[in-house]
C-alpha positions as CSV (number, residue, x, y, z in Angstrom):
1,M,-9.9,24.8,-2.2
2,N,-11.7,27.4,-4.3
3,K,-14.6,26.6,-6.6
4,T,-12.4,25.8,-9.6
5,Q,-10.2,23.5,-7.7
6,K,-13.2,21.7,-6.3
7,S,-14.6,21.2,-9.8
8,I,-11.2,19.7,-10.9
9,L,-11.3,17.4,-7.9
10,F,-14.8,16.3,-8.8
11,I,-13.7,15.6,-12.4
12,L,-10.7,13.6,-11.2
13,L,-12.9,11.5,-8.8
14,A,-15.5,10.9,-11.6
15,A,-12.7,9.8,-14.0
16,G,-11.2,7.5,-11.4
17,I,-14.5,5.8,-10.6
18,F,-15.3,5.4,-14.3
19,A,-11.8,3.9,-15.0
20,R,-12.2,1.4,-12.2
21,A,-15.8,0.4,-13.1
22,Y,-15.4,0.3,-16.9
23,R,-16.5,-2.9,-18.5
24,L,-17.1,-4.6,-15.1
25,G,-17.5,-8.3,-15.6
26,D,-15.6,-8.5,-18.9
27,K,-12.1,-9.2,-17.5
28,P,-11.3,-12.9,-17.1
29,L,-9.6,-14.3,-14.1
30,W,-5.9,-14.9,-14.1
31,I,-4.2,-17.8,-12.3
32,D,-3.8,-16.3,-8.9
33,E,-7.4,-15.1,-8.9
34,G,-8.5,-18.6,-9.8
35,I,-6.6,-20.0,-6.8
36,N,-8.3,-17.3,-4.6
37,L,-11.7,-18.2,-6.0
38,K,-11.1,-21.9,-5.3
39,V,-10.0,-21.2,-1.7
40,A,-12.8,-18.7,-1.1
41,A,-15.3,-21.3,-2.1
42,F,-14.2,-23.7,0.7
43,K,-17.1,-24.6,3.0
44,S,-15.8,-22.9,6.1
45,V,-13.5,-20.2,7.3
46,A,-11.6,-22.9,9.3
47,E,-10.7,-24.6,6.0
48,I,-9.5,-21.3,4.6
49,R,-7.4,-20.5,7.6
50,A,-5.9,-24.0,7.5
51,F,-4.9,-23.5,3.8
52,Y,-3.0,-20.3,4.7
53,V,-0.9,-22.0,7.3
54,N,1.6,-22.9,4.6
55,E,1.1,-19.7,2.6
56,Q,3.1,-16.5,2.7
57,H,-0.1,-14.4,2.4
58,T,-2.7,-13.9,5.1
59,A,-6.1,-15.5,5.1
60,L,-8.1,-12.3,5.7
61,P,-8.7,-11.3,2.0
62,N,-9.9,-14.7,1.1
63,I,-12.2,-14.9,4.2
64,I,-13.8,-11.7,3.0
65,D,-14.1,-13.1,-0.5
66,H,-15.7,-16.2,1.0
67,Y,-18.6,-14.2,2.5
68,W,-18.8,-11.9,-0.5
69,I,-19.3,-14.9,-2.8
70,R,-22.0,-16.4,-0.6
71,T,-23.8,-13.0,-0.8
72,A,-23.2,-11.8,-4.3
73,G,-22.5,-15.0,-6.3
74,K,-19.8,-16.1,-8.6
75,S,-20.5,-14.2,-11.8
76,M,-17.5,-12.3,-13.1
77,A,-19.1,-9.0,-12.3
78,A,-19.9,-10.1,-8.8
79,L,-16.4,-11.4,-8.2
80,H,-14.8,-8.1,-9.3
81,S,-17.4,-5.8,-7.7
82,E,-15.9,-6.5,-4.3
83,S,-12.5,-5.2,-5.2
84,L,-14.2,-2.3,-7.1
85,M,-15.9,-1.4,-3.8
86,W,-12.6,-1.3,-1.9
87,S,-10.9,0.6,-4.7
88,V,-13.6,3.3,-4.9
89,A,-13.7,3.7,-1.1
90,A,-9.9,4.0,-1.1
91,L,-10.1,6.7,-3.8
92,L,-12.6,8.8,-1.9
93,L,-10.7,8.4,1.4
94,F,-7.4,9.3,-0.3
95,A,-8.9,12.5,-1.9
96,A,-10.2,13.5,1.6
97,L,-6.8,12.8,3.1
98,A,-5.0,14.9,0.4
99,A,-7.4,17.8,0.6
100,G,-7.2,17.9,4.4
101,N,-3.4,17.7,4.8
102,L,-1.8,19.1,1.6
103,T,-2.0,22.4,-0.2
104,P,-4.8,22.5,-2.9
105,S,-2.3,22.1,-5.8
106,A,-0.5,19.2,-4.1
107,A,-3.8,17.6,-3.2
108,L,-5.0,17.7,-6.8
109,G,-1.8,16.3,-8.1
110,A,-1.8,13.4,-5.6
111,T,-5.4,12.7,-6.3
112,A,-4.8,12.7,-10.0
113,V,-2.1,10.1,-9.7
114,F,-4.2,7.9,-7.4
115,S,-7.3,8.4,-9.5
116,I,-6.1,7.6,-13.0
117,G,-2.8,5.8,-12.3
118,A,-2.2,2.9,-14.7
119,F,-2.5,0.1,-12.2
120,Q,-5.7,1.3,-10.5
121,P,-8.3,-0.1,-13.0
122,E,-6.4,-3.4,-12.8
123,Y,-6.5,-3.5,-9.0
124,A,-10.2,-2.4,-9.0
125,Q,-11.2,-5.6,-10.8
126,M,-9.0,-8.2,-9.3
127,L,-10.0,-11.0,-6.9
128,R,-7.0,-10.4,-4.7
129,Y,-5.7,-8.1,-2.0
130,P,-4.4,-4.9,-3.6
131,A,-7.7,-2.8,-3.4
132,L,-8.4,-4.0,0.1
133,S,-4.8,-3.1,1.1
134,Q,-5.1,0.4,-0.4
135,F,-8.4,0.9,1.5
136,A,-6.9,-0.2,4.8
137,A,-3.9,2.1,4.3
138,C,-6.1,5.1,3.7
139,V,-8.2,4.2,6.8
140,W,-5.1,4.2,9.1
141,M,-3.6,7.3,7.5
142,L,-6.9,9.1,8.1
143,G,-6.7,8.1,11.8
144,F,-3.0,9.0,11.9
145,F,-3.4,12.6,10.6
146,R,-6.5,13.2,12.6
147,Y,-4.7,12.2,15.8
148,V,-1.6,14.3,14.9
149,R,-3.8,17.4,14.3
150,H,-6.5,17.0,17.0
151,G,-5.6,14.1,19.2
152,G,-8.4,11.9,20.7
153,A,-8.9,8.2,21.5
154,A,-11.3,7.8,18.5
155,A,-8.6,8.9,16.0
156,L,-6.0,6.7,17.6
157,T,-8.3,3.7,17.6
158,L,-9.1,4.3,13.9
159,F,-5.4,4.4,13.2
160,A,-4.7,1.1,15.1
161,A,-7.7,-0.7,13.6
162,G,-6.8,0.4,10.1
163,A,-3.2,-0.6,10.6
164,V,-4.1,-4.1,11.7
165,L,-6.4,-4.5,8.7
166,S,-3.6,-3.3,6.5
167,V,-1.0,-5.9,7.6
168,F,-3.6,-8.6,7.4
169,A,-4.6,-7.5,3.9
170,H,-0.9,-7.9,2.9
171,I,2.0,-8.3,5.2
172,Y,4.1,-5.8,3.3
173,G,1.9,-3.1,4.9
174,L,4.5,-3.4,7.8
175,F,7.0,-1.6,5.6
176,I,4.8,1.5,5.5
177,L,4.0,1.4,9.2
178,A,7.7,0.9,10.1
179,A,8.6,3.9,8.0
180,S,5.9,5.9,9.7
181,A,7.1,4.8,13.2
182,V,10.6,6.0,12.4
183,F,9.2,9.4,11.3
184,V,7.2,9.6,14.5
185,L,10.3,9.0,16.5
186,A,12.1,11.7,14.6
187,A,9.2,14.1,15.2
188,R,8.7,13.3,18.9
189,K,9.3,16.9,20.0
190,K,6.7,18.3,17.6
191,L,4.2,15.7,18.6
192,G,4.7,16.4,22.3
193,G,2.2,14.5,24.5
194,R,0.8,12.6,21.5
195,F,4.2,11.0,20.7
196,L,4.0,8.0,23.0
197,P,0.4,6.9,22.3
198,L,1.0,7.3,18.6
199,L,4.2,5.3,18.7
200,A,2.5,2.6,20.9
201,A,-0.3,2.4,18.3
202,H,2.3,1.6,15.6
203,L,3.2,-1.5,17.6
204,V,-0.4,-2.9,17.6
205,P,-0.3,-4.2,14.0
206,A,3.2,-5.7,14.5
207,A,2.0,-7.6,17.6
208,A,-1.2,-8.7,15.8
209,I,0.7,-10.1,12.8
210,A,3.6,-11.6,14.9
211,P,2.0,-15.1,15.1
212,K,1.9,-15.2,11.2
213,I,5.6,-14.2,11.0
214,V,6.5,-16.9,13.6
215,M,4.5,-19.4,11.4
216,Y,6.8,-18.6,8.5
217,K,9.6,-20.2,10.4
218,T,7.7,-23.2,11.6
219,S,6.1,-23.9,8.2
220,G,9.4,-23.5,6.3
221,L,8.3,-20.5,4.4
222,T,11.6,-18.7,5.3
223,S,13.1,-20.8,2.5
224,L,11.8,-18.0,0.3
225,L,14.8,-16.1,1.5
226,H,17.9,-17.0,-0.5
227,T,20.7,-18.8,1.3
228,A,23.4,-17.1,-0.7
229,P,26.2,-15.4,1.4
230,P,25.1,-12.0,2.6
231,L,28.1,-10.3,0.9
232,A,27.0,-11.8,-2.4
233,I,23.5,-10.5,-2.0
234,I,24.8,-7.0,-1.0
235,K,27.0,-7.1,-4.1
236,E,24.0,-8.0,-6.2
237,I,21.9,-5.2,-4.8
238,A,24.7,-2.7,-5.3
239,L,25.0,-3.5,-9.1
240,H,22.0,-1.3,-10.0
241,P,21.2,0.8,-6.9
242,V,19.7,3.8,-8.8
243,S,17.8,1.9,-11.5
244,G,16.7,-0.8,-9.0
245,Q,15.1,1.9,-6.8
246,A,13.6,3.5,-9.9
247,H,12.1,0.1,-10.8
248,V,10.2,-0.1,-7.5
249,M,9.3,3.6,-7.4
250,F,7.9,3.6,-11.0
251,N,5.9,0.4,-10.4
252,F,4.6,1.8,-7.1
253,C,3.4,5.0,-8.7
254,M,2.5,4.0,-12.2
255,G,2.0,0.3,-12.4
256,A,4.7,-0.5,-15.0
257,V,4.4,-3.9,-16.7
258,Y,7.8,-4.1,-18.2
259,D,11.3,-4.4,-16.8
260,L,13.2,-1.2,-15.8
261,T,16.4,-2.8,-14.6
262,N,18.4,-0.9,-17.2
263,F,16.4,2.3,-16.8
264,P,18.8,5.2,-17.8
265,K,20.5,6.4,-14.6
266,L,20.5,10.1,-15.7
267,A,16.8,10.0,-16.3
268,T,16.3,8.3,-13.0
269,I,18.3,10.9,-11.2
270,A,16.3,13.7,-12.9
271,V,13.0,12.1,-11.8
272,F,14.3,11.9,-8.2
273,A,15.5,15.5,-8.4
274,V,12.1,16.7,-9.4
275,F,10.5,14.6,-6.7
276,G,13.0,16.0,-4.1
277,V,12.4,19.6,-5.2
278,A,8.6,19.1,-5.0
279,A,8.9,17.6,-1.5
280,V,11.1,20.4,-0.2
281,A,8.8,23.0,-1.7
282,A,5.8,21.4,0.0
283,A,7.7,21.1,3.3
284,T,8.4,24.8,3.4
285,R,4.7,25.5,3.7
286,G,4.1,25.7,7.5
287,D,0.5,24.5,7.3
288,N,1.3,21.2,5.7
289,R,5.0,20.7,6.5
290,F,4.5,17.7,8.7
291,A,2.2,15.9,6.2
292,A,4.5,16.7,3.2
293,C,7.6,15.4,5.0
294,W,5.8,12.3,6.2
295,C,4.6,11.5,2.7
296,A,8.1,12.0,1.2
297,W,9.8,9.9,3.9
298,V,7.3,7.0,3.9
299,I,7.3,6.7,0.1
300,A,11.1,6.7,-0.1
301,A,11.6,4.4,2.9
302,A,8.9,1.9,2.2
303,T,9.7,1.4,-1.4
304,T,13.4,1.1,-0.6
305,A,12.6,-1.6,2.0
306,G,10.5,-3.4,-0.6
307,W,13.2,-3.2,-3.1
308,I,15.8,-4.6,-0.7
309,V,13.5,-7.5,0.3
310,S,12.8,-8.3,-3.3
311,N,16.5,-8.7,-3.8
312,L,16.6,-11.2,-1.0
313,T,13.9,-13.5,-2.4
314,S,15.1,-16.7,-4.1
315,T,13.2,-16.1,-7.3
316,Y,14.5,-12.6,-7.9
317,Y,18.1,-13.5,-7.0
318,A,18.1,-16.7,-9.1
319,S,16.6,-14.9,-12.1
320,K,19.6,-12.5,-12.0
């Protein structure tokens, strides 16, 4: 980056930190945060873990909350300063990732979205998992790209550790890791001798979270999946394939708080066309082709997987 681009990056980071920290302590808790606070206040970690036996979420975020509250207290500012810390750390890591793996203009554009996206201030002051999940994803992506570029056990360990943290922050982190694993398989010739260790490292978080997934079955949480005939569910998904994907993509990128089920299809196609052109243009630059293609694939595949799964949950299917 040249001097001007570095100045723009600094302004974006300052704006992102300000937006996240603005009026810290003023925002009241909403119902899910209240539940998290109650569980985090349990006397022991064992009690917290026992509570999550019958929960679809993992216990890790609440265990961290437990120790944070014991150290920082229960004031509104103290409760939300934990997520603020994860959110700011994620922003700084993301900016470093973008600057190190994309062209300067693409890095600035990506950082701008992540810095001042509509949902970031919300996540930065929320006693729940989103900010921690973002931080964990940035940690494993940092390890991923360092290993792809330079190799080394340290980078591979950072990737595996961050990936385990990611899936224990929120189990849907598996979607991103699965999409990344598929890309690694497709790029095995380019990766050469780094292919097998990197692919094996993708299996570490899956193995770590496997007991929790098994617990879903034994605890009855698989009842969250609707029992409607598969063909009926496929028909439901097919009703709005374009606008449904737009719904997930828009929420993923901008944090929409309103329904986009009937989002105009032509407008949606136009958005995807622009995104596709930008991805192709980035991919034609030899220095960052791998990173650009990886980003485009992971965003598309992970959000599509999330959209499909959301259609299989009983609440979504019943509400239709």
